RONUVO-766503 format. One record per residue: x, y, z of N, C-alpha, C in turn; residue in one letter. Coordinates in steps of 0.05 Angstrom, whole numbers, padded with zeros to 5 digits, always signed. Each point is the difference from the previous one (the first is absolute). Layout:
XYZXYZXYZA...
//
This chain:
+02829+02814+02635+00003-00026-00013-00012+00001-00027X+00014-00010-00020-00009+00000-00027-00021-00022-00005X-00018+00005-00019-00020-00019-00008+00014-00025-00012X-00006-00023+00010+00013-00025-00008-00005-00007-00030X-00021+00011-00012-00007-00008-00027+00007+00023-00020X+00016+00019+00008+00006+00022-00018+00016-00011-00024X-00003+00014-00023+00014-00009-00024+00014+00024-00013X+00022-00006-00012+00017+00020-00012-00008+00006-00029X-00002+00025-00007-00005+00009-00027+00024+00016-00009X+00016-00012-00018+00025+00014-00008-00007+00021-00021X+00011+00024+00004-00004+00022-00019+00026+00002-00016X-00001-00010-00024+00024-00001-00017+00007+00027-00012X+00022+00001-00015+00009+00024-00013-00021+00013-00016X-00006+00025+00006-00020+00015-00015-00029-00007+00005X-00004-00017+00019-00028-00009+00006-00012+00017+00022X-00027-00002+00000-00016+00012+00022-00019-00021+00009X-00002-00003+00026-00020-00018+00012-00016+00016+00020X-00027-00003+00000-00018+00012+00019-00019-00022+00010X-00005+00000+00026-00017-00021+00011-00013+00010+00026X-00022-00013+00006-00013+00004+00027+00000-00026+00015X+00014-00020-00010+00001-00027+00012+00017+00003+00026X-00013-00004+00023+00015+00004+00025+00022-00021+00005X+00000-00022-00016+00020-00020+00003+00024+00004-00018X-00001+00021-00017+00021+00005-00019+00023+00015+00013X+00024-00006-00010+00024+00016+00006+00012+00007-00027X-00001+00026-00006+00012+00009-00025+00030+00004+00004X+00016-00009-00019+00029+00001+00004+00015+00007-00025X+00019+00018+00002+00020+00006-00021+00026-00011+00010X+00010-00020-00015+00024-00014+00008+00025+00013-00013X+00021+00002+00015+00026+00008-00011+00001+00027-00013X-00012+00020+00013+00001+00028-00011+00029+00010+00002X+00011+00007-00022+00026+00013-00001-00005+00030-00006X+00004+00008-00025-00006+00027-00007-00030+00005-00004X-00015-00022-00003-00029+00003-00002-00012+00010+00026X-00024+00011-00002-00014+00010+00024-00027-00015+00002X-00005-00011+00024-00025-00011+00006-00018+00021+00013X-00024+00004-00011-00019+00020+00010-00023-00015+00012X-00005+00004+00026-00022-00013+00014-00021+00021+00007X-00025-00007-00005-00023+00017+00008-00020-00017+00015X-00011+00012+00021-00020-00015+00017-00021+00020+00010X-00025-00009-00003-00023+00015+00012-00009-00016+00024X+00004+00010+00024-00007-00015+00024-00030-00003+00005X-00016+00016-00012-00029-00002+00003-00011-00021-00019X+00006+00003-00026-00009-00019-00020+00015-00026+00001X+00023+00000+00013+00018-00024+00002+00008-00009-00028X+00007+00020-00016+00010-00006-00027+00030+00008-00001X+00016-00019-00010+00029+00006-00002+00009-00004-00029X+00021+00014-00006+00012-00003-00027+00030+00005+00000X+00013-00011-00020+00029+00003-00003+00007+00002-00029X+00019+00018-00006+00011+00003-00027+00030-00005+00002X+00011-00012-00021+00029-00005-00002+00011+00018-00022X+00011+00022+00008+00009+00021-00019+00029-00005-00008X+00006-00001-00026+00027-00005-00009+00015+00025-00010X-00015+00019-00012+00013+00023-00012-00016+00025+00007X+00014+00023-00001-00013+00025+00009-00021+00011-00019X+00006+00001-00026-00018+00015-00018-00003-00014-00027X-00024+00001-00010-00006-00011-00027+00006+00020-00022X+00006+00025+00007+00007+00021-00020+00025-00008-00015X-00002+00004-00026+00023-00007-00018+00007-00029+00000X-00018-00017+00009+00005-00029+00001-00011-00012-00025X+00016-00014-00015-00009-00014-00024-00010-00028+00008X-00020-00009-00013-00011-00026+00006-00025+00002+00017X-00008-00022+00011-00025+00000+00015+00005+00011+00028X-00015+00020+00008+00001+00011+00027-00022-00012+00016X+00005-00006+00024-00020-00013+00017+00004+00009+00029X-00010-00016+00017+00001+00006+00029+00029-00003+00011X+00019-00006-00017+00028-00002+00009+00011+00028+00007X-00012+00021-00011+00009+00027+00004-00016+00014+00022X+00014+00016+00017-00013+00013+00022-00023+00018-00009X+00005+00015-00022-00021+00019-00009-00025-00013-00010X+00001-00026-00007-00024-00015-00008-00009-00019+00022X+00018-00014+00013-00006-00020+00019-00013+00010+00026X+00010+00022+00010-00011+00011+00025-00029+00008-00004X-00007+00016-00021-00028+00007-00004-00017-00025-00006X+00011-00020-00014-00015-00024-00005-00007-00015+00026X+00020-00001+00018-00005-00013+00026-00022+00014+00015X+00001+00026+00002-00020+00016+00015-00027-00004-00014X-00001+00001-00026-00025-00004-00014-00013-00027+00005X+00017-00021+00001-00010-00027+00006-00009-00002+00029X+00014+00014+00018-00009+00000+00028-00028+00012+00002X-00004+00023-00012-00025+00014+00001-00022-00017-00013X+00007-00013-00023-00019-00018-00013-00008-00024+00016X+00017-00007+00020-00006-00023+00018-00013+00009+00026X-00008+00025+00002-00014+00009+00024+00016+00017+00019X+00025+00005-00005+00016+00017+00018-00007+00029-00005X+00006+00016+00020-00004+00029-00002+00028+00013+00000X+00005+00017-00020+00026+00013-00002+00007+00015+00025X-00019+00012+00013+00005+00015+00025+00008-00017+00024X-00006-00026-00001+00008-00017+00022+00025-00017-00005X+00011+00002-00024+00023-00017-00007+00025+00007+00016X+00012-00021+00010+00027+00001+00011+00018-00011-00021X+00020+00015-00008+00019-00008-00021+00028+00000+00011X+00014-00022-00004+00027-00004+00009+00016-00013-00022X+00027+00006+00000+00017-00011-00021+00025-00012+00011X+00012-00018-00016+00026-00011+00007+00015-00006-00026X+00026+00000+00001+00017-00006-00023+00016+00024-00008X+00005+00002-00026+00015+00022-00011+00029+00001+00008X+00012-00024+00003+00029-00002+00007+00017+00007-00024X+00025+00007+00006+00020+00004-00021+00017-00026+00002X-00006-00019-00017+00013-00026+00002+00028+00001-00010X+00006+00016-00021+00027+00003-00009+00001+00025-00018X+00022+00015+00004+00005+00023-00017+00030+00005-00001X+00011-00003-00023+00029+00004-00004+00007+00029+00003X+00023+00006+00010+00009+00028+00002-00002+00014-00027X-00010+00025+00001-00002+00016-00024-00026-00003-00016X-00017-00019+00008-00025-00004-00014-00019+00022+00008X-00016+00010-00018-00018+00022+00005-00025-00008+00015X-00016+00020+00007-00024-00004+00016-00021-00017-00015X+00002-00001-00027-00020-00016-00015+00002-00030+00009X+00023-00008+00010+00003-00027+00009-00008-00004+00029X-00008+00020+00014-00009-00002+00027-00030-00006+00000X-00006-00024-00010-00028-00008-00005-00016-00001+00026X+00012-00011+00021-00014-00001+00026-00009+00027+00010X+00019+00018+00000-00005+00028+00009-00021+00013-00017X+00003-00004-00026-00020+00012-00019-00028-00013+00004X-00001-00026+00005-00025-00013+00005-00014+00011+00025X+00015+00004+00021-00011+00011+00025-00012+00027-00005X+00015+00017-00013-00009+00028-00006-00025-00001-00017X-00001-00017-00020-00023-00001-00018-00025-00011+00014X+00003-00020+00017-00023-00010+00015-00011+00022+00018X+00018+00014+00014-00009+00022+00017-00014+00022-00016X+00011+00006-00023-00012+00021-00017-00028-00009-00010X-00003-00025-00007-00026-00011-00009-00020+00002+00023X+00008-00008+00024-00018+00001+00023-00009+00029+00006X+00019+00018-00001-00006+00029+00005-00019+00010-00021X+00004-00008-00025-00018+00008-00022-00028-00010+00004X-00003-00022+00014-00026-00012+00005-00012+00011+00026X+00015+00017+00014-00010+00011+00026+00002-00020+00022X+00019-00019-00001+00003-00020+00020+00026+00004+00015X-00001+00000+00027+00023+00003+00016+00013-00027+00005X+00026-00001-00004+00015-00025+00005+00004-00003+00030X-00006-00024+00009+00005-00007+00028+00030-00007+00003X+00006-00020+00015+00028-00007+00005+00012-00015-00024X+00026-00002+00000+00014-00014-00022+00025-00012+00010X+00010-00019-00015+00026-00013+00004+00013-00001-00028X+00015+00021-00006+00011+00003-00027+00030+00007+00000X+00012-00003-00023+00027+00008-00004+00020-00021+00009X+00024+00009+00005+00021-00019+00009+00010-00017-00024X+00012-00022+00007+00011-00018-00021-00007-00029+00005X-00023-00005+00012-00008-00027+00005-00029-00005-00010X-00005-00025-00007-00027-00007-00009-00019-00003+00023X-00026+00000-00007-00021-00002+00020-00023-00017-00011X-00015-00011+00018-00025-00013-00006-00022+00015+00016X-00021+00006-00013-00022+00016+00012-00025-00017+00001X-00013+00001+00024-00024-00016+00004-00022+00018+00012X-00025-00004-00011-00024+00013+00011-00019-00022+00009X-00005-00001+00026-00017-00020+00012-00029+00011+00001X-00018-00011-00016-00027+00011-00002-00016-00004+00025X+00006-00020+00016-00015-00004+00024+00003+00023+00020X+00023+00013+00000+00006+00021+00019+00006+00027-00013X+00008-00001-00025+00009+00025-00013+00030+00005+00005X+00013-00018+00015+00028+00004+00006+00017-00003-00025X+00020+00018-00003+00018+00000-00022+00028-00003+00011X+00014-00021-00010+00026-00007+00011+00021-00001-00023X+00023+00013+00005+00022-00001-00018+00022-00017+00013X+00011-00019-00015+00022-00017+00011+00023-00002-00020X+00023-00003+00011+00025-00003-00016+00016-00022+00013X+00015-00015-00017+00017-00021+00011+00021+00013+00019X+00003-00013+00023+00019+00009+00020-00007+00025+00015X-00024+00009-00002-00009+00025+00013-00027-00006+00014X-00006+00016+00020-00025-00002+00014-00023+00009-00019X-00022-00014+00002-00024+00009-00015-00010+00026+00011X-00012+00016-00017-00010+00026+00008-00030+00001-00006X-00016+00006+00021-00028+00005-00005-00004+00029-00008X-00011+00005-00023-00003+00027-00010-00026+00012+00010X
//
């Protein structure tokens, strides 16, 4: 049974949220090609979420931020550790990375969802972190929730059963 006073903390595009508030539910709404990255330390009871929009900041003109997997994933892990989590205890799970539309003949550069998934996995590997379960790919949007009271991570899609990751 969920805590009756829990509150939702929306993690918007390119944002990172980290908390140890047991009443918080971190949520990425409407993930299409974006990837939601959840991290949880079950001992410190610290949870975090990043909303990744693009795979790489390399060759990107303009301001680069946590919207890119190569910057956002390390920033999430850094903030988790700064909030008392231990990298060795982190459980990391992801959802999203759908291919929402791709016209015939379009190249792989337009496969943003697929590229985002690969970049998030590469960033985690580079940090020495093993990815737990995931709900990625396909052609449907998802909403990802991390319940801090339990550490449960749930991916849901309209017209589909919710999946506990």
